[in-house]
N, C-alpha and C positions, 0 to 999 in steps of 0.2 A: 223968796227962797234966798238963802245965803250962798255966797260964792265960796268955793273951796279951792285951795291951792292943789295943783296936781301933785301926785306922789313924788315925781322926779324932782320937783322944785324943793319939796321938804327934805328929800334925801340929800340933794346937793348942798342946801344951806347947812344942814347938820354936819355933813362931811367937811365942808370948808371950816366951819366953826371949830370942830374937834381937831382938825389938822393944824389950825393956827394955835389954838390953846395948848395942845400937847406938844407940838413942835417947839414952840417958844419955851414952854416950861421945862421940856427935856433938855434943851441947850443950857438954860439957866441952872438946872439941877446938875448937869455935868460940870459946869464951871464951878459951882459950889463944892461938888464932890472932889474935884481936882485941887481946889484951894485948901480944903480941910483934910485931905488925905483919906476920904471915904472910898470904899470899894465900889466900882461901877456896877457890878452885878446886883448889889443891894439897891442901888438907885433904880436900875431897870425894873426890878421886882416891885418896888414902890410905885413906879409909874404905871405898871401893868395893873396893879391893884386900884390905883386912882382911875384908870380908864374903865375898869369894871364898875366901880362906884358911879362914874359919870354916866354910864349907860343903864344903870339899874332902874331909874324911874320908868323909862320906856319899856324895859324888859318886864317889869311888874305889870304895866298896862296891857302889854300884849298877852301875858300869861293869864291875867284875870278877866279881861274883856275881849275874848277871841273874836266875837262877831262885830264889835264896834271900834276896834283899835286900828283902823286903816292908817290913820296918820301916825300913830305911835309906832307901827311896824316900819313905816318908811323912815321915820326919824331914828329908830333904833339901827336900821341898816346903815344910814348915813353916818351916825355917830361911831358905830363899830368900824366902818371902813376908814373914816378920818383918823380915828385913834390908831388903827393898825398901820396906816401909811405913815403917820407922824412918828410912831414908836419904832418903825423900821428905818426911816430915813434920817431921823435926828441923830442917832449914833454915828452915822456916816459923816454928817456935818460936824458933829462934836469931835470926831477923830481928825477931820481936816483942819479944825481950829486948834487942835493940840490939847484938848481936854481929856481925851481917852487914849 
């Protein structure tokens, strides 16, 4: 029998990955927006859309394979939590850095 990772490990790995990816990209996006004179609300909406696209494969798995998507559900929860935390905290850091 194959060994499986527990759900909490899958969830934590997905959350940390999404947190790092979207946190760093959101700060870089704020710096570019500041440099080029773009409006920050537009950048925020773009990153929310990117977060939805980032979570879409697991959402598709959960919706189409309800009975066998245990790992996909945990990964979806982790990605959604990581994206939400990153997109909430990154503007605070961007403001402290003077980009917003």
